[in-house]
The first five atom37 places (N, CA, C, CB, O) and aatype in JSON, in Angstrom:
{
  "aatype": [20, 20, 20, 20, 20, 20, 20, 20, 20, 20, 20, 20, 20, 20, 20, 20, 20, 20, 20, 20, 20, 20, 20, 20, 20, 20, 20, 20, 20, 20, 20, 20, 20, 20, 20, 20, 20, 20, 20, 20, 20, 20, 20, 20, 20, 20, 20, 20, 20, 20, 20, 20, 20, 20, 20, 20, 20, 20, 20, 20, 20, 20, 20, 20, 20, 20, 20, 20, 20, 20, 20, 20, 20, 20, 20, 20, 20, 20, 20, 20, 20, 20, 20, 20, 20, 20, 20, 20, 20, 20, 20, 20, 20, 20, 20, 20, 20, 20, 20, 20, 20, 20, 20, 20, 20, 20, 20],
  "atom_mask": [
    [1, 1, 1, 1, 1],
    [1, 1, 1, 1, 1],
    [1, 1, 1, 1, 1],
    [1, 1, 1, 1, 1],
    [1, 1, 1, 1, 1],
    [1, 1, 1, 1, 1],
    [1, 1, 1, 1, 1],
    [1, 1, 1, 1, 1],
    [1, 1, 1, 1, 1],
    [1, 1, 1, 1, 1],
    [1, 1, 1, 1, 1],
    [1, 1, 1, 1, 1],
    [1, 1, 1, 1, 1],
    [1, 1, 1, 1, 1],
    [1, 1, 1, 1, 1],
    [1, 1, 1, 1, 1],
    [1, 1, 1, 1, 1],
    [1, 1, 1, 1, 1],
    [1, 1, 1, 1, 1],
    [1, 1, 1, 1, 1],
    [1, 1, 1, 1, 1],
    [1, 1, 1, 1, 1],
    [1, 1, 1, 1, 1],
    [1, 1, 1, 1, 1],
    [1, 1, 1, 1, 1],
    [1, 1, 1, 1, 1],
    [1, 1, 1, 1, 1],
    [1, 1, 1, 1, 1],
    [1, 1, 1, 1, 1],
    [1, 1, 1, 1, 1],
    [1, 1, 1, 1, 1],
    [1, 1, 1, 1, 1],
    [1, 1, 1, 1, 1],
    [1, 1, 1, 1, 1],
    [1, 1, 1, 1, 1],
    [1, 1, 1, 1, 1],
    [1, 1, 1, 1, 1],
    [1, 1, 1, 1, 1],
    [1, 1, 1, 1, 1],
    [1, 1, 1, 1, 1],
    [1, 1, 1, 1, 1],
    [1, 1, 1, 1, 1],
    [1, 1, 1, 1, 1],
    [1, 1, 1, 1, 1],
    [1, 1, 1, 1, 1],
    [1, 1, 1, 1, 1],
    [1, 1, 1, 1, 1],
    [1, 1, 1, 1, 1],
    [1, 1, 1, 1, 1],
    [1, 1, 1, 1, 1],
    [1, 1, 1, 1, 1],
    [1, 1, 1, 1, 1],
    [1, 1, 1, 1, 1],
    [1, 1, 1, 1, 1],
    [1, 1, 1, 1, 1],
    [1, 1, 1, 1, 1],
    [1, 1, 1, 1, 1],
    [1, 1, 1, 1, 1],
    [1, 1, 1, 1, 1],
    [1, 1, 1, 1, 1],
    [1, 1, 1, 1, 1],
    [1, 1, 1, 1, 1],
    [1, 1, 1, 1, 1],
    [1, 1, 1, 1, 1],
    [1, 1, 1, 1, 1],
    [1, 1, 1, 1, 1],
    [1, 1, 1, 1, 1],
    [1, 1, 1, 1, 1],
    [1, 1, 1, 1, 1],
    [1, 1, 1, 1, 1],
    [1, 1, 1, 1, 1],
    [1, 1, 1, 1, 1],
    [1, 1, 1, 1, 1],
    [1, 1, 1, 1, 1],
    [1, 1, 1, 1, 1],
    [1, 1, 1, 1, 1],
    [1, 1, 1, 1, 1],
    [1, 1, 1, 1, 1],
    [1, 1, 1, 1, 1],
    [1, 1, 1, 1, 1],
    [1, 1, 1, 1, 1],
    [1, 1, 1, 1, 1],
    [1, 1, 1, 1, 1],
    [1, 1, 1, 1, 1],
    [1, 1, 1, 1, 1],
    [1, 1, 1, 1, 1],
    [1, 1, 1, 1, 1],
    [1, 1, 1, 1, 1],
    [1, 1, 1, 1, 1],
    [1, 1, 1, 1, 1],
    [1, 1, 1, 1, 1],
    [1, 1, 1, 1, 1],
    [1, 1, 1, 1, 1],
    [1, 1, 1, 1, 1],
    [1, 1, 1, 1, 1],
    [1, 1, 1, 1, 1],
    [1, 1, 1, 1, 1],
    [1, 1, 1, 1, 1],
    [1, 1, 1, 1, 1],
    [1, 1, 1, 1, 1],
    [1, 1, 1, 1, 1],
    [1, 1, 1, 1, 1],
    [1, 1, 1, 1, 1],
    [1, 1, 1, 1, 1],
    [1, 1, 1, 1, 1],
    [1, 1, 1, 1, 1],
    [1, 1, 1, 1, 1]
  ],
  "atom_positions": [
    [[10.16, 260.81, 37.6], [9.0, 261.32, 36.91], [7.7, 260.81, 37.55], [9.06, 260.93, 35.44], [6.71, 261.53, 37.64]],
    [[7.74, 259.57, 37.97], [6.54, 258.99, 38.57], [6.2, 259.68, 39.89], [6.73, 257.48, 38.8], [5.03, 259.82, 40.23]],
    [[7.21, 260.11, 40.64], [6.96, 260.79, 41.91], [6.29, 262.14, 41.67], [8.27, 260.98, 42.69], [5.45, 262.56, 42.47]],
    [[6.65, 262.8, 40.6], [6.01, 264.07, 40.25], [4.55, 263.86, 39.9], [6.74, 264.75, 39.09], [3.68, 264.63, 40.32]],
    [[4.27, 262.83, 39.14], [2.87, 262.52, 38.77], [2.07, 262.18, 40.03], [2.82, 261.34, 37.76], [0.94, 262.65, 40.18]],
    [[2.64, 261.38, 40.92], [1.93, 261.01, 42.15], [1.73, 262.22, 43.07], [2.7, 259.92, 42.89], [0.71, 262.32, 43.74]],
    [[2.7, 263.13, 43.09], [2.58, 264.34, 43.9], [1.45, 265.23, 43.39], [3.9, 265.12, 43.9], [0.63, 265.69, 44.18]],
    [[1.41, 265.46, 42.1], [0.34, 266.28, 41.51], [-1.01, 265.59, 41.67], [0.62, 266.55, 40.02], [-2.01, 266.25, 41.98]],
    [[-1.06, 264.29, 41.48], [-2.3, 263.55, 41.65], [-2.77, 263.59, 43.1], [-2.13, 262.09, 41.2], [-3.96, 263.71, 43.37]],
    [[-1.83, 263.5, 44.04], [-2.18, 263.59, 45.46], [-2.76, 264.95, 45.82], [-0.96, 263.31, 46.33], [-3.74, 265.03, 46.56]],
    [[-2.16, 266.03, 45.3], [-2.69, 267.37, 45.55], [-4.08, 267.54, 44.96], [-1.75, 268.43, 44.99], [-4.97, 268.12, 45.58]],
    [[-4.27, 267.02, 43.75], [-5.58, 267.11, 43.11], [-6.64, 266.34, 43.89], [-5.5, 266.58, 41.68], [-7.74, 266.84, 44.11]],
    [[-6.31, 265.14, 44.31], [-7.27, 264.33, 45.09], [-7.55, 264.98, 46.44], [-6.72, 262.89, 45.31], [-8.68, 264.92, 46.92]],
    [[-6.56, 265.61, 47.04], [-6.77, 266.33, 48.31], [-7.79, 267.44, 48.13], [-5.44, 266.91, 48.82], [-8.68, 267.61, 48.97]],
    [[-7.68, 268.2, 47.07], [-8.63, 269.29, 46.82], [-10.03, 268.75, 46.52], [-8.14, 270.16, 45.67], [-11.02, 269.35, 46.92]],
    [[-10.1, 267.63, 45.81], [-11.41, 267.02, 45.53], [-12.06, 266.53, 46.82], [-11.27, 265.85, 44.53], [-13.26, 266.69, 47.0]],
    [[-11.28, 265.93, 47.7], [-11.83, 265.44, 48.97], [-12.3, 266.6, 49.84], [-10.78, 264.6, 49.73], [-13.35, 266.52, 50.48]],
    [[-11.53, 267.69, 49.88], [-11.95, 268.86, 50.66], [-13.25, 269.43, 50.1], [-10.84, 269.94, 50.67], [-14.15, 269.8, 50.85]],
    [[-13.34, 269.49, 48.78], [-14.57, 269.99, 48.15], [-15.76, 269.09, 48.49], [-14.4, 270.08, 46.62], [-16.85, 269.58, 48.77]],
    [[-15.55, 267.79, 48.48], [-16.62, 266.85, 48.81], [-17.03, 266.99, 50.27], [-16.17, 265.42, 48.53], [-18.21, 266.92, 50.6]],
    [[-16.06, 267.2, 51.16], [-16.39, 267.38, 52.58], [-17.23, 268.63, 52.81], [-15.11, 267.47, 53.42], [-18.17, 268.61, 53.61]],
    [[-16.91, 269.71, 52.11], [-17.71, 270.94, 52.24], [-19.12, 270.69, 51.74], [-17.06, 272.1, 51.47], [-20.08, 271.17, 52.34]],
    [[-19.26, 269.96, 50.66], [-20.59, 269.64, 50.13], [-21.39, 268.81, 51.12], [-20.47, 268.9, 48.8], [-22.57, 269.06, 51.33]],
    [[-20.75, 267.82, 51.73], [-21.43, 266.96, 52.71], [-21.81, 267.77, 53.95], [-20.53, 265.76, 53.1], [-22.89, 267.58, 54.5]],
    [[-20.92, 268.67, 54.39], [-21.21, 269.47, 55.59], [-22.38, 270.41, 55.38], [-19.98, 270.27, 55.98], [-23.15, 270.65, 56.31]],
    [[-22.53, 270.93, 54.18], [-23.56, 271.94, 53.95], [-24.89, 271.36, 53.48], [-23.07, 272.92, 52.94], [-25.8, 272.11, 53.15]],
    [[-25.0, 270.06, 53.46], [-26.3, 269.45, 53.17], [-27.26, 269.78, 54.31], [-26.18, 267.91, 52.99], [-26.85, 270.31, 55.34]],
    [[-28.53, 269.47, 54.1], [-29.5, 269.69, 55.18], [-29.08, 268.91, 56.41], [-30.92, 269.28, 54.73], [-28.62, 267.77, 56.32]],
    [[-29.24, 269.54, 57.55], [-28.87, 268.86, 58.8], [-29.82, 267.7, 59.05], [-28.89, 269.86, 60.0], [-31.04, 267.84, 58.89]],
    [[-29.28, 266.55, 59.43], [-30.14, 265.39, 59.67], [-31.04, 265.61, 60.88], [-29.3, 264.13, 59.88], [-30.64, 266.22, 61.87]],
    [[-32.28, 265.1, 60.78], [-33.24, 265.31, 61.86], [-33.27, 264.14, 62.84], [-34.63, 265.53, 61.29], [-33.6, 264.34, 64.01]],
    [[-32.93, 262.97, 62.4], [-32.94, 261.8, 63.28], [-31.52, 261.46, 63.68], [-33.62, 260.59, 62.59], [-30.56, 261.79, 62.99]],
    [[-31.39, 260.8, 64.82], [-30.06, 260.43, 65.34], [-29.36, 259.47, 64.38], [-30.18, 259.79, 66.75], [-28.15, 259.58, 64.18]],
    [[-30.1, 258.54, 63.79], [-29.47, 257.58, 62.88], [-28.89, 258.31, 61.66], [-30.49, 256.52, 62.43], [-27.8, 257.98, 61.2]],
    [[-29.61, 259.29, 61.16], [-29.11, 260.04, 60.01], [-27.91, 260.89, 60.4], [-30.21, 260.92, 59.42], [-26.99, 261.08, 59.61]],
    [[-27.91, 261.39, 61.62], [-26.78, 262.19, 62.08], [-25.53, 261.31, 62.21], [-27.1, 262.86, 63.43], [-24.42, 261.75, 61.9]],
    [[-25.71, 260.08, 62.67], [-24.57, 259.17, 62.75], [-24.0, 258.87, 61.37], [-24.99, 257.86, 63.44], [-22.78, 258.83, 61.19]],
    [[-24.88, 258.66, 60.39], [-24.42, 258.43, 59.02], [-23.67, 259.65, 58.49], [-25.6, 258.09, 58.1], [-22.64, 259.52, 57.82]],
    [[-24.19, 260.82, 58.8], [-23.57, 262.08, 58.35], [-22.15, 262.2, 58.92], [-24.43, 263.3, 58.79], [-21.22, 262.53, 58.18]],
    [[-21.99, 261.93, 60.2], [-20.67, 262.02, 60.83], [-19.75, 260.91, 60.36], [-20.81, 261.98, 62.34], [-18.54, 261.12, 60.26]],
    [[-20.29, 259.73, 60.08], [-19.46, 258.62, 59.59], [-18.91, 258.95, 58.2], [-20.28, 257.31, 59.55], [-17.76, 258.63, 57.9]],
    [[-19.72, 259.57, 57.37], [-19.25, 259.96, 56.03], [-18.13, 260.99, 56.15], [-20.42, 260.52, 55.18], [-17.11, 260.9, 55.46]],
    [[-18.33, 261.98, 57.02], [-17.29, 262.99, 57.22], [-16.0, 262.37, 57.77], [-17.78, 264.09, 58.16], [-14.91, 262.78, 57.39]],
    [[-16.14, 261.4, 58.65], [-14.97, 260.73, 59.22], [-14.19, 259.97, 58.15], [-15.4, 259.78, 60.33], [-12.96, 259.99, 58.14]],
    [[-14.91, 259.3, 57.25], [-14.22, 258.57, 56.18], [-13.46, 259.51, 55.25], [-15.23, 257.74, 55.38], [-12.34, 259.2, 54.84]],
    [[-14.06, 260.65, 54.92], [-13.34, 261.62, 54.09], [-12.15, 262.19, 54.85], [-14.28, 262.77, 53.65], [-11.11, 262.48, 54.25]],
    [[-12.27, 262.34, 56.16], [-11.16, 262.83, 56.98], [-9.99, 261.87, 56.99], [-11.63, 263.08, 58.39], [-8.83, 262.3, 57.02]],
    [[-10.27, 260.57, 56.98], [-9.19, 259.57, 56.91], [-8.42, 259.73, 55.6], [-9.75, 258.13, 57.04], [-7.2, 259.62, 55.58]],
    [[-9.14, 259.99, 54.52], [-8.47, 260.23, 53.24], [-7.59, 261.46, 53.27], [-9.49, 260.38, 52.14], [-6.5, 261.45, 52.7]],
    [[-8.05, 262.52, 53.94], [-7.25, 263.74, 54.05], [-5.99, 263.48, 54.87], [-8.08, 264.87, 54.69], [-4.91, 263.94, 54.5]],
    [[-6.12, 262.75, 55.97], [-4.93, 262.45, 56.78], [-3.92, 261.62, 56.0], [-5.34, 261.7, 58.07], [-2.72, 261.85, 56.08]],
    [[-4.42, 260.64, 55.24], [-3.52, 259.84, 54.41], [-2.79, 260.72, 53.4], [-4.3, 258.73, 53.67], [-1.58, 260.59, 53.22]],
    [[-3.52, 261.62, 52.75], [-2.9, 262.47, 51.73], [-1.95, 263.5, 52.35], [-3.96, 263.18, 50.92], [-0.95, 263.87, 51.73]],
    [[-2.25, 263.97, 53.57], [-1.34, 264.9, 54.23], [-0.02, 264.23, 54.6], [-2.0, 265.48, 55.48], [0.99, 264.91, 54.79]],
    [[-0.01, 262.91, 54.7], [1.24, 262.18, 54.92], [1.88, 261.74, 53.59], [0.99, 260.96, 55.81], [3.1, 261.65, 53.49]],
    [[1.05, 261.46, 52.6], [1.53, 260.96, 51.31], [2.21, 262.07, 50.49], [0.37, 260.37, 50.51], [3.23, 261.82, 49.84]],
    [[1.67, 263.27, 50.52], [2.21, 264.36, 49.71], [3.64, 264.74, 50.15], [1.28, 265.6, 49.81], [4.51, 264.86, 49.29]],
    [[3.91, 264.93, 51.46], [5.31, 265.21, 51.83], [6.26, 264.05, 51.5], [5.39, 265.5, 53.33], [7.42, 264.28, 51.14]],
    [[5.78, 262.83, 51.61], [6.62, 261.69, 51.27], [6.99, 261.72, 49.79], [5.91, 260.36, 51.6], [8.14, 261.47, 49.43]],
    [[6.03, 262.04, 48.93], [6.31, 262.1, 47.5], [7.26, 263.26, 47.18], [5.01, 262.24, 46.7], [8.12, 263.14, 46.32]],
    [[7.1, 264.38, 47.88], [8.02, 265.51, 47.68], [9.43, 265.11, 48.12], [7.54, 266.76, 48.46], [10.4, 265.47, 47.46]],
    [[9.53, 264.38, 49.21], [10.83, 263.91, 49.7], [11.46, 262.95, 48.69], [10.67, 263.22, 51.07], [12.66, 263.03, 48.43]],
    [[10.66, 262.05, 48.14], [11.17, 261.13, 47.13], [11.6, 261.87, 45.87], [10.1, 260.09, 46.78], [12.6, 261.51, 45.25]],
    [[10.85, 262.88, 45.5], [11.16, 263.65, 44.3], [12.47, 264.41, 44.44], [10.03, 264.62, 44.0], [13.19, 264.6, 43.46]],
    [[12.78, 264.85, 45.66], [14.0, 265.61, 45.9], [15.22, 264.74, 46.2], [13.78, 266.56, 47.04], [16.3, 265.28, 46.47]],
    [[15.09, 263.45, 46.16], [16.26, 262.59, 46.28], [16.35, 261.76, 47.55], [17.45, 263.4, 46.18], [17.38, 261.11, 47.76]],
    [[15.36, 261.75, 48.39], [15.29, 260.91, 49.59], [16.46, 261.13, 50.55], [15.25, 259.45, 49.2], [17.04, 260.17, 51.06]],
    [[16.81, 262.36, 50.79], [17.92, 262.67, 51.69], [17.54, 262.34, 53.13], [18.34, 264.15, 51.56], [16.43, 262.62, 53.56]],
    [[18.48, 261.75, 53.87], [18.23, 261.4, 55.26], [18.9, 262.38, 56.21], [18.72, 259.99, 55.53], [19.03, 262.1, 57.4]],
    [[19.3, 263.51, 55.7], [19.97, 264.52, 56.5], [18.98, 265.64, 56.83], [21.22, 265.08, 55.76], [17.77, 265.47, 56.64]],
    [[19.47, 266.78, 57.31], [18.6, 267.88, 57.7], [17.84, 268.46, 56.51], [19.4, 268.97, 58.37], [16.73, 268.96, 56.67]],
    [[18.41, 268.4, 55.33], [17.69, 268.91, 54.18], [16.46, 268.05, 53.86], [18.61, 268.98, 52.96], [15.45, 268.57, 53.38]],
    [[16.54, 266.76, 54.14], [15.36, 265.89, 53.98], [14.28, 266.24, 54.97], [15.75, 264.43, 54.13], [13.09, 266.24, 54.64]],
    [[14.69, 266.54, 56.21], [13.71, 266.95, 57.22], [13.07, 268.27, 56.86], [14.36, 267.05, 58.6], [11.88, 268.48, 57.07]],
    [[13.88, 269.18, 56.3], [13.35, 270.47, 55.86], [12.34, 270.29, 54.73], [14.49, 271.38, 55.41], [11.31, 270.96, 54.7]],
    [[12.64, 269.41, 53.8], [11.72, 269.14, 52.69], [10.43, 268.54, 53.21], [12.37, 268.19, 51.66], [9.34, 268.97, 52.82]],
    [[10.53, 267.56, 54.11], [9.32, 266.95, 54.67], [8.49, 267.96, 55.45], [9.7, 265.78, 55.58], [7.27, 268.02, 55.28]],
    [[9.14, 268.74, 56.29], [8.41, 269.7, 57.11], [7.76, 270.8, 56.3], [9.32, 270.31, 58.13], [6.61, 271.16, 56.54]],
    [[8.49, 271.34, 55.35], [7.93, 272.44, 54.56], [6.82, 271.95, 53.64], [9.02, 273.12, 53.74], [5.84, 272.67, 53.44]],
    [[6.94, 270.77, 53.08], [5.87, 270.26, 52.23], [4.64, 269.87, 53.05], [6.36, 269.05, 51.42], [3.52, 269.98, 52.57]],
    [[4.85, 269.42, 54.29], [3.71, 269.14, 55.16], [2.98, 270.43, 55.51], [4.16, 268.42, 56.44], [1.75, 270.49, 55.45]],
    [[3.73, 271.47, 55.87], [3.09, 272.75, 56.19], [2.39, 273.33, 54.96], [4.12, 273.75, 56.73], [1.3, 273.89, 55.07]],
    [[3.01, 273.19, 53.8], [2.38, 273.67, 52.57], [1.1, 272.92, 52.26], [3.34, 273.54, 51.41], [0.12, 273.52, 51.83]],
    [[1.11, 271.61, 52.46], [-0.09, 270.81, 52.21], [-1.22, 271.2, 53.15], [0.21, 269.31, 52.36], [-2.37, 271.33, 52.73]],
    [[-0.89, 271.4, 54.42], [-1.91, 271.79, 55.4], [-2.46, 273.17, 55.06], [-1.33, 271.78, 56.83], [-3.67, 273.38, 55.14]],
    [[-1.59, 274.1, 54.7], [-2.06, 275.44, 54.35], [-2.92, 275.44, 53.09], [-0.88, 276.37, 54.16], [-3.92, 276.15, 53.02]],
    [[-2.55, 274.66, 52.11], [-3.37, 274.54, 50.9], [-4.73, 273.95, 51.24], [-2.67, 273.68, 49.84], [-5.75, 274.44, 50.77]],
    [[-4.73, 272.9, 52.05], [-5.97, 272.24, 52.43], [-6.89, 273.18, 53.21], [-5.67, 270.99, 53.27], [-8.07, 273.31, 52.88]],
    [[-6.35, 273.84, 54.23], [-7.18, 274.73, 55.04], [-7.6, 275.98, 54.27], [-6.43, 275.14, 56.29], [-8.73, 276.44, 54.42]],
    [[-6.72, 276.51, 53.45], [-7.08, 277.68, 52.65], [-8.18, 277.37, 51.66], [-5.87, 278.19, 51.91], [-9.11, 278.16, 51.5]],
    [[-8.08, 276.23, 50.99], [-9.12, 275.83, 50.04], [-10.44, 275.56, 50.76], [-8.69, 274.58, 49.25], [-11.5, 275.91, 50.26]],
    [[-10.36, 274.94, 51.94], [-11.56, 274.66, 52.73], [-12.26, 275.96, 53.14], [-11.21, 273.83, 53.98], [-13.47, 276.1, 52.98]],
    [[-11.49, 276.91, 53.68], [-12.07, 278.18, 54.12], [-12.66, 278.97, 52.95], [-11.01, 279.03, 54.84], [-13.75, 279.52, 53.06]],
    [[-11.93, 279.01, 51.85], [-12.42, 279.76, 50.68], [-13.69, 279.14, 50.12], [-11.34, 279.82, 49.6], [-14.64, 279.84, 49.79]],
    [[-13.7, 277.82, 50.01], [-14.86, 277.14, 49.43], [-16.07, 277.21, 50.35], [-14.53, 275.69, 49.13], [-17.19, 277.45, 49.9]],
    [[-15.85, 277.0, 51.64], [-16.97, 277.04, 52.58], [-17.53, 278.46, 52.71], [-16.54, 276.52, 53.96], [-18.74, 278.64, 52.77]],
    [[-16.64, 279.47, 52.74], [-17.11, 280.85, 52.79], [-17.91, 281.22, 51.56], [-15.93, 281.79, 52.95], [-18.93, 281.9, 51.65]],
    [[-17.46, 280.78, 50.41], [-18.16, 281.07, 49.15], [-19.54, 280.42, 49.15], [-17.34, 280.57, 47.95], [-20.52, 281.04, 48.74]],
    [[-19.6, 279.18, 49.6], [-20.89, 278.48, 49.59], [-21.84, 279.0, 50.65], [-20.67, 276.98, 49.79], [-23.06, 279.03, 50.45]],
    [[-21.3, 279.43, 51.8], [-22.16, 280.02, 52.83], [-22.72, 281.36, 52.37], [-21.4, 280.18, 54.14], [-23.87, 281.68, 52.66]],
    [[-21.92, 282.15, 51.68], [-22.41, 283.42, 51.16], [-23.5, 283.2, 50.13], [-21.28, 284.21, 50.54], [-24.44, 284.0, 50.05]],
    [[-23.41, 282.13, 49.36], [-24.42, 281.84, 48.36], [-25.74, 281.41, 49.01], [-23.93, 280.75, 47.43], [-26.79, 281.56, 48.39]],
    [[-25.7, 280.89, 50.22], [-26.91, 280.44, 50.91], [-27.63, 281.57, 51.63], [-26.58, 279.36, 51.89], [-28.82, 281.45, 51.91]],
    [[-26.95, 282.65, 51.93], [-27.54, 283.76, 52.69], [-28.48, 284.52, 51.76], [-26.43, 284.71, 53.27], [-28.08, 284.94, 50.67]],
    [[-29.74, 284.69, 52.18], [-30.66, 285.43, 51.32], [-30.32, 286.92, 51.29], [-32.1, 285.23, 51.81], [-29.95, 287.51, 52.31]],
    [[-30.44, 287.51, 50.13], [-30.17, 288.93, 49.99], [-31.47, 289.71, 50.1], [-29.47, 289.23, 48.65], [-32.53, 289.22, 49.73]],
    [[-31.36, 290.93, 50.63], [-32.57, 291.75, 50.78], [-32.52, 292.94, 49.87], [-32.74, 292.2, 52.22], [-33.45, 293.75, 49.85]]
  ]
}
């Protein structure tokens, strides 16, 4: 039961981090080099969280399914990793596209 809670919590935190990254990316572009370095450092820190969660979510799915060390365990790990990446990229593209459309002035 705990693995299910951690899996759902990991997916939720992944989506929150992706949303935060889109917000940070779409802020005003920094004008000074020091501000640009801070901007990239913030994005890098959020990226480390995403990489951790992209490894944590398949592990929790593997634990939830019984920790098999055979080919079915590899299948579970691989498919949950691909699913996590697709969810992450799909949410990123949808959210960034939505926010970019909102910024475009209408005539």
